[in-house]
Jmol script that loads the backbone (N, CA, C; Angstrom):
load data "model"
ATOM      1  N   MET A   1      -2.900  19.092  -5.717  1.00  0.00           N
ATOM      2  CA  MET A   1      -2.504  17.969  -6.542  1.00  0.00           C
ATOM      3  C   MET A   1      -1.467  17.100  -5.819  1.00  0.00           C
ATOM      4  N   LYS A   2      -0.489  17.751  -5.200  1.00  0.00           N
ATOM      5  CA  LYS A   2       0.559  17.008  -4.503  1.00  0.00           C
ATOM      6  C   LYS A   2      -0.034  16.191  -3.362  1.00  0.00           C
ATOM      7  N   ARG A   3      -0.972  16.777  -2.636  1.00  0.00           N
ATOM      8  CA  ARG A   3      -1.618  16.079  -1.523  1.00  0.00           C
ATOM      9  C   ARG A   3      -2.390  14.860  -2.027  1.00  0.00           C
ATOM     10  N   VAL A   4      -3.033  15.008  -3.173  1.00  0.00           N
ATOM     11  CA  VAL A   4      -3.785  13.880  -3.751  1.00  0.00           C
ATOM     12  C   VAL A   4      -2.830  12.748  -4.108  1.00  0.00           C
ATOM     13  N   LEU A   5      -1.696  13.089  -4.716  1.00  0.00           N
ATOM     14  CA  LEU A   5      -0.735  12.055  -5.096  1.00  0.00           C
ATOM     15  C   LEU A   5      -0.155  11.355  -3.878  1.00  0.00           C
ATOM     16  N   VAL A   6       0.102  12.117  -2.836  1.00  0.00           N
ATOM     17  CA  VAL A   6       0.609  11.506  -1.610  1.00  0.00           C
ATOM     18  C   VAL A   6      -0.448  10.577  -1.025  1.00  0.00           C
ATOM     19  N   SER A   7      -1.701  11.021  -1.073  1.00  0.00           N
ATOM     20  CA  SER A   7      -2.795  10.180  -0.585  1.00  0.00           C
ATOM     21  C   SER A   7      -2.906   8.896  -1.395  1.00  0.00           C
ATOM     22  N   ILE A   8      -2.778   9.030  -2.700  1.00  0.00           N
ATOM     23  CA  ILE A   8      -2.831   7.850  -3.566  1.00  0.00           C
ATOM     24  C   ILE A   8      -1.703   6.893  -3.227  1.00  0.00           C
ATOM     25  N   PHE A   9      -0.511   7.450  -3.086  1.00  0.00           N
ATOM     26  CA  PHE A   9       0.632   6.592  -2.808  1.00  0.00           C
ATOM     27  C   PHE A   9       0.487   5.919  -1.454  1.00  0.00           C
ATOM     28  N   PHE A  10       0.063   6.668  -0.446  1.00  0.00           N
ATOM     29  CA  PHE A  10      -0.126   6.085   0.875  1.00  0.00           C
ATOM     30  C   PHE A  10      -1.160   4.961   0.822  1.00  0.00           C
ATOM     31  N   SER A  11      -2.238   5.207   0.100  1.00  0.00           N
ATOM     32  CA  SER A  11      -3.270   4.179  -0.034  1.00  0.00           C
ATOM     33  C   SER A  11      -2.710   2.935  -0.704  1.00  0.00           C
ATOM     34  N   ALA A  12      -1.928   3.152  -1.732  1.00  0.00           N
ATOM     35  CA  ALA A  12      -1.335   2.013  -2.439  1.00  0.00           C
ATOM     36  C   ALA A  12      -0.394   1.244  -1.534  1.00  0.00           C
ATOM     37  N   MET A  13       0.391   1.952  -0.741  1.00  0.00           N
ATOM     38  CA  MET A  13       1.323   1.295   0.171  1.00  0.00           C
ATOM     39  C   MET A  13       0.575   0.520   1.247  1.00  0.00           C
ATOM     40  N   LEU A  14      -0.542   1.060   1.689  1.00  0.00           N
ATOM     41  CA  LEU A  14      -1.336   0.379   2.712  1.00  0.00           C
ATOM     42  C   LEU A  14      -1.962  -0.890   2.153  1.00  0.00           C
ATOM     43  N   LEU A  15      -2.463  -0.803   0.951  1.00  0.00           N
ATOM     44  CA  LEU A  15      -3.190  -1.933   0.380  1.00  0.00           C
ATOM     45  C   LEU A  15      -2.311  -2.924  -0.377  1.00  0.00           C
ATOM     46  N   SER A  16      -1.134  -2.505  -0.783  1.00  0.00           N
ATOM     47  CA  SER A  16      -0.319  -3.385  -1.616  1.00  0.00           C
ATOM     48  C   SER A  16       0.024  -4.716  -0.959  1.00  0.00           C
ATOM     49  N   PRO A  17       0.351  -4.759   0.343  1.00  0.00           N
ATOM     50  CA  PRO A  17       0.611  -6.086   0.909  1.00  0.00           C
ATOM     51  C   PRO A  17      -0.611  -6.998   0.834  1.00  0.00           C
ATOM     52  N   LEU A  18      -1.788  -6.428   1.037  1.00  0.00           N
ATOM     53  CA  LEU A  18      -3.003  -7.232   0.958  1.00  0.00           C
ATOM     54  C   LEU A  18      -3.291  -7.646  -0.476  1.00  0.00           C
ATOM     55  N   ALA A  19      -3.156  -6.702  -1.392  1.00  0.00           N
ATOM     56  CA  ALA A  19      -3.446  -6.998  -2.787  1.00  0.00           C
ATOM     57  C   ALA A  19      -2.468  -8.029  -3.331  1.00  0.00           C
ATOM     58  N   GLY A  20      -1.204  -7.862  -2.999  1.00  0.00           N
ATOM     59  CA  GLY A  20      -0.200  -8.812  -3.476  1.00  0.00           C
ATOM     60  C   GLY A  20      -0.405 -10.193  -2.904  1.00  0.00           C
ATOM     61  N   TRP A  21      -0.688 -10.242  -1.630  1.00  0.00           N
ATOM     62  CA  TRP A  21      -0.895 -11.528  -0.988  1.00  0.00           C
ATOM     63  C   TRP A  21      -2.146 -12.207  -1.518  1.00  0.00           C
ATOM     64  N   ALA A  22      -3.213 -11.445  -1.690  1.00  0.00           N
ATOM     65  CA  ALA A  22      -4.469 -12.022  -2.161  1.00  0.00           C
ATOM     66  C   ALA A  22      -4.341 -12.530  -3.592  1.00  0.00           C
ATOM     67  N   ALA A  23      -3.508 -11.877  -4.390  1.00  0.00           N
ATOM     68  CA  ALA A  23      -3.366 -12.268  -5.788  1.00  0.00           C
ATOM     69  C   ALA A  23      -2.555 -13.552  -5.937  1.00  0.00           C
ATOM     70  N   ASN A  24      -1.728 -13.863  -4.967  1.00  0.00           N
ATOM     71  CA  ASN A  24      -0.879 -15.049  -5.047  1.00  0.00           C
ATOM     72  C   ASN A  24      -1.568 -16.241  -4.401  1.00  0.00           C
ATOM     73  N   SER A  25      -0.989 -17.406  -4.614  1.00  0.00           N
ATOM     74  CA  SER A  25      -1.580 -18.624  -4.066  1.00  0.00           C
ATOM     75  C   SER A  25      -1.296 -18.747  -2.581  1.00  0.00           C
ATOM     76  N   ALA A  26      -1.976 -19.684  -1.945  1.00  0.00           N
ATOM     77  CA  ALA A  26      -1.784 -19.918  -0.517  1.00  0.00           C
ATOM     78  C   ALA A  26      -0.372 -20.401  -0.214  1.00  0.00           C
ATOM     79  N   ASP A  27       0.297 -21.003  -1.183  1.00  0.00           N
ATOM     80  CA  ASP A  27       1.674 -21.461  -0.977  1.00  0.00           C
ATOM     81  C   ASP A  27       2.599 -20.303  -0.625  1.00  0.00           C
ATOM     82  N   ASP A  28       2.319 -19.144  -1.163  1.00  0.00           N
ATOM     83  CA  ASP A  28       3.164 -17.985  -0.880  1.00  0.00           C
ATOM     84  C   ASP A  28       3.099 -17.598   0.596  1.00  0.00           C
ATOM     85  N   TRP A  29       1.962 -17.840   1.229  1.00  0.00           N
ATOM     86  CA  TRP A  29       1.824 -17.534   2.662  1.00  0.00           C
ATOM     87  C   TRP A  29       2.848 -18.337   3.463  1.00  0.00           C
ATOM     88  N   ARG A  30       3.036 -19.586   3.071  1.00  0.00           N
ATOM     89  CA  ARG A  30       3.994 -20.443   3.775  1.00  0.00           C
ATOM     90  C   ARG A  30       5.426 -19.956   3.605  1.00  0.00           C
ATOM     91  N   ASN A  31       5.702 -19.262   2.521  1.00  0.00           N
ATOM     92  CA  ASN A  31       7.053 -18.785   2.252  1.00  0.00           C
ATOM     93  C   ASN A  31       7.374 -17.448   2.917  1.00  0.00           C
ATOM     94  N   LEU A  32       6.384 -16.816   3.512  1.00  0.00           N
ATOM     95  CA  LEU A  32       6.629 -15.539   4.179  1.00  0.00           C
ATOM     96  C   LEU A  32       7.317 -15.765   5.518  1.00  0.00           C
ATOM     97  N   SER A  33       8.132 -14.803   5.891  1.00  0.00           N
ATOM     98  CA  SER A  33       8.759 -14.865   7.211  1.00  0.00           C
ATOM     99  C   SER A  33       7.708 -14.530   8.274  1.00  0.00           C
ATOM    100  N   PRO A  34       7.956 -14.885   9.519  1.00  0.00           N
ATOM    101  CA  PRO A  34       6.991 -14.534  10.578  1.00  0.00           C
ATOM    102  C   PRO A  34       6.723 -13.026  10.634  1.00  0.00           C
ATOM    103  N   LYS A  35       7.745 -12.225  10.396  1.00  0.00           N
ATOM    104  CA  LYS A  35       7.576 -10.771  10.416  1.00  0.00           C
ATOM    105  C   LYS A  35       6.650 -10.319   9.279  1.00  0.00           C
ATOM    106  N   GLU A  36       6.831 -10.902   8.093  1.00  0.00           N
ATOM    107  CA  GLU A  36       5.980 -10.557   6.949  1.00  0.00           C
ATOM    108  C   GLU A  36       4.539 -11.006   7.181  1.00  0.00           C
ATOM    109  N   LYS A  37       4.373 -12.191   7.752  1.00  0.00           N
ATOM    110  CA  LYS A  37       3.025 -12.671   8.061  1.00  0.00           C
ATOM    111  C   LYS A  37       2.334 -11.754   9.054  1.00  0.00           C
ATOM    112  N   ASP A  38       3.076 -11.324  10.056  1.00  0.00           N
ATOM    113  CA  ASP A  38       2.520 -10.422  11.057  1.00  0.00           C
ATOM    114  C   ASP A  38       2.080  -9.110  10.421  1.00  0.00           C
ATOM    115  N   LYS A  39       2.890  -8.609   9.503  1.00  0.00           N
ATOM    116  CA  LYS A  39       2.558  -7.352   8.824  1.00  0.00           C
ATOM    117  C   LYS A  39       1.283  -7.504   7.993  1.00  0.00           C
ATOM    118  N   VAL A  40       1.161  -8.597   7.269  1.00  0.00           N
ATOM    119  CA  VAL A  40      -0.031  -8.844   6.459  1.00  0.00           C
ATOM    120  C   VAL A  40      -1.261  -8.930   7.357  1.00  0.00           C
ATOM    121  N   LEU A  41      -1.148  -9.667   8.453  1.00  0.00           N
ATOM    122  CA  LEU A  41      -2.294  -9.809   9.356  1.00  0.00           C
ATOM    123  C   LEU A  41      -2.684  -8.488  10.004  1.00  0.00           C
ATOM    124  N   ARG A  42      -1.692  -7.688  10.399  1.00  0.00           N
ATOM    125  CA  ARG A  42      -1.992  -6.366  10.984  1.00  0.00           C
ATOM    126  C   ARG A  42      -2.703  -5.472   9.979  1.00  0.00           C
ATOM    127  N   ASN A  43      -2.214  -5.474   8.737  1.00  0.00           N
ATOM    128  CA  ASN A  43      -2.862  -4.661   7.707  1.00  0.00           C
ATOM    129  C   ASN A  43      -4.280  -5.141   7.438  1.00  0.00           C
ATOM    130  N   TYR A  44      -4.457  -6.452   7.421  1.00  0.00           N
ATOM    131  CA  TYR A  44      -5.794  -6.997   7.194  1.00  0.00           C
ATOM    132  C   TYR A  44      -6.735  -6.595   8.330  1.00  0.00           C
ATOM    133  N   GLN A  45      -6.263  -6.670   9.565  1.00  0.00           N
ATOM    134  CA  GLN A  45      -7.091  -6.268  10.703  1.00  0.00           C
ATOM    135  C   GLN A  45      -7.427  -4.786  10.636  1.00  0.00           C
ATOM    136  N   ARG A  46      -6.444  -3.960  10.266  1.00  0.00           N
ATOM    137  CA  ARG A  46      -6.717  -2.528  10.122  1.00  0.00           C
ATOM    138  C   ARG A  46      -7.776  -2.306   9.056  1.00  0.00           C
ATOM    139  N   TRP A  47      -7.674  -3.044   7.951  1.00  0.00           N
ATOM    140  CA  TRP A  47      -8.660  -2.925   6.876  1.00  0.00           C
ATOM    141  C   TRP A  47     -10.046  -3.325   7.388  1.00  0.00           C
ATOM    142  N   GLN A  48     -10.131  -4.418   8.104  1.00  0.00           N
ATOM    143  CA  GLN A  48     -11.417  -4.888   8.605  1.00  0.00           C
ATOM    144  C   GLN A  48     -12.068  -3.891   9.566  1.00  0.00           C
ATOM    145  N   ASN A  49     -11.246  -3.157  10.308  1.00  0.00           N
ATOM    146  CA  ASN A  49     -11.772  -2.214  11.300  1.00  0.00           C
ATOM    147  C   ASN A  49     -12.135  -0.850  10.730  1.00  0.00           C
ATOM    148  N   LEU A  50     -11.822  -0.619   9.458  1.00  0.00           N
ATOM    149  CA  LEU A  50     -12.149   0.673   8.866  1.00  0.00           C
ATOM    150  C   LEU A  50     -13.647   0.808   8.630  1.00  0.00           C
ATOM    151  N   PRO A  51     -14.172   2.018   8.780  1.00  0.00           N
ATOM    152  CA  PRO A  51     -15.575   2.248   8.411  1.00  0.00           C
ATOM    153  C   PRO A  51     -15.756   2.073   6.900  1.00  0.00           C
ATOM    154  N   PRO A  52     -16.952   1.715   6.460  1.00  0.00           N
ATOM    155  CA  PRO A  52     -17.190   1.473   5.029  1.00  0.00           C
ATOM    156  C   PRO A  52     -16.801   2.652   4.132  1.00  0.00           C
ATOM    157  N   GLN A  53     -17.055   3.882   4.579  1.00  0.00           N
ATOM    158  CA  GLN A  53     -16.723   5.034   3.724  1.00  0.00           C
ATOM    159  C   GLN A  53     -15.209   5.163   3.543  1.00  0.00           C
ATOM    160  N   ASP A  54     -14.433   4.802   4.564  1.00  0.00           N
ATOM    161  CA  ASP A  54     -12.973   4.841   4.425  1.00  0.00           C
ATOM    162  C   ASP A  54     -12.483   3.745   3.478  1.00  0.00           C
ATOM    163  N   LYS A  55     -13.112   2.586   3.562  1.00  0.00           N
ATOM    164  CA  LYS A  55     -12.744   1.506   2.641  1.00  0.00           C
ATOM    165  C   LYS A  55     -13.017   1.919   1.201  1.00  0.00           C
ATOM    166  N   GLU A  56     -14.164   2.557   0.984  1.00  0.00           N
ATOM    167  CA  GLU A  56     -14.513   3.000  -0.363  1.00  0.00           C
ATOM    168  C   GLU A  56     -13.520   4.043  -0.864  1.00  0.00           C
ATOM    169  N   HIS A  57     -13.142   4.960   0.005  1.00  0.00           N
ATOM    170  CA  HIS A  57     -12.170   5.982  -0.366  1.00  0.00           C
ATOM    171  C   HIS A  57     -10.830   5.341  -0.751  1.00  0.00           C
ATOM    172  N   LEU A  58     -10.385   4.376   0.038  1.00  0.00           N
ATOM    173  CA  LEU A  58      -9.124   3.700  -0.271  1.00  0.00           C
ATOM    174  C   LEU A  58      -9.213   2.918  -1.576  1.00  0.00           C
ATOM    175  N   ARG A  59     -10.367   2.311  -1.834  1.00  0.00           N
ATOM    176  CA  ARG A  59     -10.535   1.600  -3.113  1.00  0.00           C
ATOM    177  C   ARG A  59     -10.440   2.573  -4.283  1.00  0.00           C
ATOM    178  N   GLU A  60     -11.066   3.738  -4.133  1.00  0.00           N
ATOM    179  CA  GLU A  60     -10.998   4.749  -5.190  1.00  0.00           C
ATOM    180  C   GLU A  60      -9.558   5.220  -5.398  1.00  0.00           C
ATOM    181  N   GLU A  61      -8.845   5.445  -4.302  1.00  0.00           N
ATOM    182  CA  GLU A  61      -7.448   5.876  -4.402  1.00  0.00           C
ATOM    183  C   GLU A  61      -6.603   4.788  -5.047  1.00  0.00           C
ATOM    184  N   TRP A  62      -6.865   3.534  -4.688  1.00  0.00           N
ATOM    185  CA  TRP A  62      -6.126   2.426  -5.287  1.00  0.00           C
ATOM    186  C   TRP A  62      -6.389   2.363  -6.788  1.00  0.00           C
ATOM    187  N   ASP A  63      -7.640   2.518  -7.201  1.00  0.00           N
ATOM    188  CA  ASP A  63      -7.974   2.508  -8.626  1.00  0.00           C
ATOM    189  C   ASP A  63      -7.275   3.658  -9.348  1.00  0.00           C
ATOM    190  N   ARG A  64      -7.240   4.817  -8.720  1.00  0.00           N
ATOM    191  CA  ARG A  64      -6.560   5.974  -9.312  1.00  0.00           C
ATOM    192  C   ARG A  64      -5.064   5.687  -9.465  1.00  0.00           C
ATOM    193  N   TRP A  65      -4.486   5.084  -8.438  1.00  0.00           N
ATOM    194  CA  TRP A  65      -3.062   4.721  -8.490  1.00  0.00           C
ATOM    195  C   TRP A  65      -2.799   3.738  -9.632  1.00  0.00           C
ATOM    196  N   GLN A  66      -3.669   2.754  -9.772  1.00  0.00           N
ATOM    197  CA  GLN A  66      -3.501   1.737 -10.818  1.00  0.00           C
ATOM    198  C   GLN A  66      -3.599   2.348 -12.219  1.00  0.00           C
ATOM    199  N   ARG A  67      -4.368   3.422 -12.359  1.00  0.00           N
ATOM    200  CA  ARG A  67      -4.525   4.061 -13.667  1.00  0.00           C
ATOM    201  C   ARG A  67      -3.350   4.963 -14.045  1.00  0.00           C
ATOM    202  N   LEU A  68      -2.508   5.315 -13.073  1.00  0.00           N
ATOM    203  CA  LEU A  68      -1.350   6.158 -13.381  1.00  0.00           C
ATOM    204  C   LEU A  68      -0.384   5.396 -14.282  1.00  0.00           C
ATOM    205  N   PRO A  69       0.263   6.109 -15.196  1.00  0.00           N
ATOM    206  CA  PRO A  69       1.284   5.436 -16.020  1.00  0.00           C
ATOM    207  C   PRO A  69       2.411   4.905 -15.133  1.00  0.00           C
ATOM    208  N   GLN A  70       3.018   3.820 -15.571  1.00  0.00           N
ATOM    209  CA  GLN A  70       4.047   3.150 -14.767  1.00  0.00           C
ATOM    210  C   GLN A  70       5.201   4.079 -14.417  1.00  0.00           C
ATOM    211  N   ASP A  71       5.635   4.912 -15.355  1.00  0.00           N
ATOM    212  CA  ASP A  71       6.760   5.807 -15.065  1.00  0.00           C
ATOM    213  C   ASP A  71       6.404   6.814 -13.973  1.00  0.00           C
ATOM    214  N   ARG A  72       5.175   7.246 -13.958  1.00  0.00           N
ATOM    215  CA  ARG A  72       4.737   8.186 -12.917  1.00  0.00           C
ATOM    216  C   ARG A  72       4.681   7.495 -11.556  1.00  0.00           C
ATOM    217  N   ARG A  73       4.194   6.262 -11.542  1.00  0.00           N
ATOM    218  CA  ARG A  73       4.179   5.500 -10.286  1.00  0.00           C
ATOM    219  C   ARG A  73       5.591   5.278  -9.772  1.00  0.00           C
ATOM    220  N   ASP A  74       6.494   4.948 -10.682  1.00  0.00           N
ATOM    221  CA  ASP A  74       7.889   4.729 -10.287  1.00  0.00           C
ATOM    222  C   ASP A  74       8.508   5.989  -9.695  1.00  0.00           C
ATOM    223  N   ARG A  75       8.234   7.140 -10.316  1.00  0.00           N
ATOM    224  CA  ARG A  75       8.769   8.399  -9.780  1.00  0.00           C
ATOM    225  C   ARG A  75       8.201   8.699  -8.398  1.00  0.00           C
ATOM    226  N   LEU A  76       6.906   8.448  -8.221  1.00  0.00           N
ATOM    227  CA  LEU A  76       6.290   8.679  -6.908  1.00  0.00           C
ATOM    228  C   LEU A  76       6.866   7.749  -5.848  1.00  0.00           C
ATOM    229  N   LYS A  77       7.061   6.500  -6.206  1.00  0.00           N
ATOM    230  CA  LYS A  77       7.655   5.543  -5.266  1.00  0.00           C
ATOM    231  C   LYS A  77       9.057   5.987  -4.866  1.00  0.00           C
ATOM    232  N   GLN A  78       9.826   6.413  -5.864  1.00  0.00           N
ATOM    233  CA  GLN A  78      11.184   6.853  -5.588  1.00  0.00           C
ATOM    234  C   GLN A  78      11.184   8.075  -4.671  1.00  0.00           C
ATOM    235  N   ARG A  79      10.310   9.030  -4.950  1.00  0.00           N
ATOM    236  CA  ARG A  79      10.226  10.230  -4.119  1.00  0.00           C
ATOM    237  C   ARG A  79       9.798   9.883  -2.696  1.00  0.00           C
ATOM    238  N   TYR A  80       8.856   8.964  -2.581  1.00  0.00           N
ATOM    239  CA  TYR A  80       8.397   8.535  -1.262  1.00  0.00           C
ATOM    240  C   TYR A  80       9.540   7.885  -0.482  1.00  0.00           C
ATOM    241  N   GLU A  81      10.289   7.009  -1.144  1.00  0.00           N
ATOM    242  CA  GLU A  81      11.411   6.334  -0.491  1.00  0.00           C
ATOM    243  C   GLU A  81      12.481   7.333  -0.051  1.00  0.00           C
ATOM    244  N   GLU A  82      12.752   8.314  -0.896  1.00  0.00           N
ATOM    245  CA  GLU A  82      13.733   9.343  -0.533  1.00  0.00           C
ATOM    246  C   GLU A  82      13.277  10.134   0.686  1.00  0.00           C
ATOM    247  N   GLN A  83      12.013  10.504   0.705  1.00  0.00           N
ATOM    248  CA  GLN A  83      11.473  11.247   1.853  1.00  0.00           C
ATOM    249  C   GLN A  83      11.512  10.395   3.117  1.00  0.00           C
ATOM    250  N   ARG A  84      11.209   9.127   2.983  1.00  0.00           N
ATOM    251  CA  ARG A  84      11.222   8.239   4.139  1.00  0.00           C
ATOM    252  C   ARG A  84      12.640   8.067   4.681  1.00  0.00           C
ATOM    253  N   GLN A  85      13.595   7.934   3.791  1.00  0.00           N
ATOM    254  CA  GLN A  85      14.985   7.801   4.233  1.00  0.00           C
ATOM    255  C   GLN A  85      15.458   9.060   4.941  1.00  0.00           C
ATOM    256  N   ARG A  86      15.095  10.226   4.406  1.00  0.00           N
ATOM    257  CA  ARG A  86      15.477  11.477   5.064  1.00  0.00           C
ATOM    258  C   ARG A  86      14.837  11.577   6.447  1.00  0.00           C
ATOM    259  N   ARG A  87      13.586  11.175   6.538  1.00  0.00           N
ATOM    260  CA  ARG A  87      12.862  11.228   7.806  1.00  0.00           C
ATOM    261  C   ARG A  87      13.477  10.249   8.807  1.00  0.00           C
ATOM    262  N   ASP A  88      13.872   9.069   8.348  1.00  0.00           N
ATOM    263  CA  ASP A  88      14.461   8.060   9.231  1.00  0.00           C
ATOM    264  C   ASP A  88      15.864   8.436   9.692  1.00  0.00           C
ATOM    265  N   ASN A  89      16.553   9.230   8.891  1.00  0.00           N
ATOM    266  CA  ASN A  89      17.923   9.620   9.223  1.00  0.00           C
ATOM    267  C   ASN A  89      17.997  10.812  10.191  1.00  0.00           C
ATOM    268  N   ARG A  90      16.884  11.397  10.493  1.00  0.00           N
ATOM    269  CA  ARG A  90      16.889  12.540  11.415  1.00  0.00           C
ATOM    270  C   ARG A  90      17.207  12.139  12.818  1.00  0.00           C
TER     271      ARG A  90
END
end "model"
wireframe off; spacefill off
backbone 0.3
color backbone group
């Protein structure tokens, strides 16, 4: 179960910049910093290079993430951030 949740969260983190950018208007692209634009483009290229079965898996994980209650998503995000900070501080 824990591995599935981590997979869901990772999938959401991978796709969220694309999903957020796609949902907003083109004007938002102009407001991004060069670093943010580069990140969006890199993620988009990674997405384009994925095999179809991997794309389908990520879509399923994203849908599963979206169905989680907001409080559960918030707890997972917080736990992920804490783990990342501990890993970065090593």
